[in-house]
N, C-alpha and C positions, 0 to 999 in steps of 0.2 A: 792690680786687684781691680775687678769691675765695680763699677759704680752699684750702690747698695747691697753689695756681698760683703760683708765682714768679715775679717780675717787678721792674720797676724803677719806681722814682719820683725826680720831680725835685722838688728844692726850693731855696730861697735860702738861703744861710749866713747866721748870725746876726752882727751887726756886732762888730768886733773890739774888746771890751773890755782895759781898761790890763793885767789880769793873765791875759789869753789868747794861746794860741798856733793860728795858721792853718797846719794840716799839708796838705800835699798826698800822699796814700794813694801808696806804691810797691809794697805787698806787703800780703797780709792773709792768713788762714786760715778753715776751714770745720772746727768744732769736732763731729765726729760724735757722741758722745755727748751733748752740749748741746744743738746745733739740731734733729738730725734729727727727735728727739723732738717737739719742738715743730712741725715744720711737720707732723708726721704728725698731730699733737694726742694724741700718747700720754704726755706727760711728765705724770708721776704729781703733780708738785709744782704743776702749773697747774691750777686751777680753773674758768678759762674762759679764753677766746683771743680779744683784741680785735686785729682789721683795719684796715690792714695791718698784719702782723706783721713787724716789723725784728729781724734776728738779727745775730749776730757780736759778737766783743768784741776780739779780736785784729788790732790795726793797725800796721803799720811805714809811715813815711813820713819825709818832707822839710820841714822846717819852711820855710814862703815869708815868713811875719813875725809879728811879735811886740807885745804891747801894751808900752805905754811901762814899765810897771812889772815885766815880766819881765827876770828875772835867769839863771836857768839855763841857758836854751838860745838861741839867735840865728840868723837865717835859715842855710838850708846846712846845720844840722845834722841828723842821722838820730835820729828818735826812736820809743819803741813807746808806743801811746796803746791805749785802751779803747774808741772810738766804732762800733766793727764796720763792715760793709760799705756804706763811703761811699767815693767817689773824692777828696774831699776834707771837712774839718772844722774847725771851731774848737772848742776845750777850753779849758780851765782851764789856766795853767802847773802846778797840782799832778798833773794826770791824762798830763802825758807823764814820759817818762823817757829820758835821753840814752842813745843806742847809739854804743860806739866804732867807730872805721873798720874795726878789723879782725873787727869781727863781722859776719857774713852776716846777710840778711834772713830766711832758715829757722833760724837761730841764736837773732835776737833776738825772734821770734814767741812761741818757747817760754819765753819769760820768764815771761809770768802764768801760765800752769798751772805752770811750775815751783816757782815761789813759794807757789803755794799748796798743792802737795805737800810744801815745806820746812816750812810754818806746822805742819802737822800732824805731821811727823817731829820736830821742834823741841820739841813739847808731849810728847813722850814721854819726852825726857831720856834716851836711850840712852847707852850707852858701846861702846866697840868691841869689847867680847866678847861683847855681847847677842846671841842668836839669834831673829833676824827673821823671819816669816813674811808676804809680800805676796800677796794677791789681784788677778788681773785685769792682764794686761800692755796695757792702752791707753795711751792719752798717759800720764795721772795715774798709772799703776801703774809705767810706766818710768822718768818723771821722778823717782817716789819712790825707787825703785833707784838711780837715778844719786846724788841726795842723801844717801841712806844710805851709799852707797861714798863718796863725795868730802867731805861735810861730817863727818860721824859716825864715816867711817871702821870700818864693821860689818862684819865679817870673816865673818858667816854671815848669809847672805840666802838664803833659799829662796822659792819662786813658785810658785802654783798657776796654771795657764794653759793650756787644752785646744790654742789652737791653735800649729802647732809652729812657724809662722814668728814670732809676736810672743814663743814661748819663747825664742828663738833668741836674738834681739835683747837679752831680759834677761840669759842666758847670757854675752852679749859684754860686758855691763856689770858682770859679776861673780858674778850670781845662779846658784844651782842650781833646777833642773828636779826636784820632787820629789814623794811620795806621803806628807804628813806624817802622824804619828804622835801620839796623843794627848799632852797635858801635857809638850811638846818644849820649847815657844818661851816665851819672856821675853815678847815681844810680838808682835802682827798688826798689818797694816793691809790694810784693807779700801777695794779700787780698783775691783770687777767691776760693781757694782750688782746683783749676783746672789743671794738668797737662800740657794741650796744653798753658795756659795764664803762666804758669812757664818757660816753654820751650821758648816762644815770649821774655820773659824777658833776659832770658839768651843771648837770640842773641841781644837784643836791647843794652845792656849795653858796656861800653866801655871798652878795655882791662883794666884789672887790677881795676876794678870797683867793686860794691858791691851790691847785692841782700840782703835786709829786709824780713824776710818770718816772716809775722804776723797770716796768717790763719793756723789753728790749727790740719791740719791732718787727720781732721776726714772724708772727702769726697772722697779724692781720694790720693795716694800715690803721692810724688813729687818728681822726680828724676833728676840728675843731666844728662846734654846734653853734647855731645863734644865741645860746644861752652866754656861751664863752664871752660875746661881743657885746651883748645886752648887759653883763654884770661887770663888764671888765676885769675879767678873771686873770691869773697868772699863772704860767706854766715854768715850773720846777723841773730840772733835771738832777738826777745824782751828782756829787760833786767832790772835786780833791779835799784834802786838808785834813783827811780821818784816814790814818794807814791801816793797811792790815795787823801791823805790829803794835799799834796803839788799840786797834779794836781789841787784840788778843788779850793786853793788860786787863780790858774792862770784860770780855765774855769769860775768860777764865779765873777770874776771881770772884771769890765772896760767894759763890755756888751758883753763879748766873747761869752757868752751863745745865745745871740739873732743872732747871724748869723750860730748858728746850723743847719742843714736841718731838714725839718720834716721827720722823719725816720717812724713815727708810723703811719702806713699804714691802720692799722685795729685796734678798741677797741671793749673790751668785758667786760664782770664785773665777777668778784670771782665768785659769783655764777654759771656764766655759763661757767667757765675757764675748766672745765672736756668735756664739748661740744666743745668748741672752738679748743681746740687740737684734738678730734676725727675728726672734718672738715678740719682741716691744714692735717693732715695726710693722707686725701685722697684727698689733692687739688694738683694739677699741678702749681695754680698761686698763688705763696705766697707772701703775704706783707714783706717789709723790718723787720719791727718790728711789736708786737703786743703789746696796752697800755691794760694794766688790771686795771680797776677802781674800787676797793675795796669797795668803799662808795655806789656805785649804785647796787640796789637790783634784779636786771634782765638784 
């Protein structure tokens, strides 16, 4: 397969081991911020590209079979896993998360990035009266606002977001659209991947405050400004200690999944996935996320 030319590969599944789960994919997602830079060879975290380049990491499916040592799922169960754009997969039991029947595929597919956002928020150890500023209302930014509101119960969540449609989604989650003042916030969370926003966060956080970086550095280099040193700020990255299984117990209970924003602004089918990638690579008007229906034939 040539670089920047999406297509399909046919491969045999590995045999089912005693700790493995055989999953048929029902739905998946295209992560715009993570996958498109790879396809366009613009990901700043990659030093080289090896083809064929496989992408995707958010998969929702039905369990077809399990190894004899598997205990957490059974055939017929719905699960989320991490194998990407495949119509079937054999994965270790440790990499499947059961999904309750009342949770829709779209809601289930947000589990992975929601957990990644939660890890960073939890490491900030915020209290409800903290003033928090979040930059970038893409998927990670919106899920960060959701977790701040529904887990930490932060009352003052302000955002930086130039696109009105995305800012409106954040407002629906309880955030405020602002032009931040200097030294106003106890903490900030960088989700934009843009240096200009990162610099604004450093200006807005009070002396000795903290900035959590959740953007993965694949779009622009993020650098420290003089304000960072003058105010003796702290940089925090996403952390371990909060697993996807633990997050699923929280996210899929008490109707918290029902409060998630409508992040899937476009839909395609598995049979049209290559064409969808090609169209996205040529577009300047990108959706937040793309839902991939594996049961739809066209």
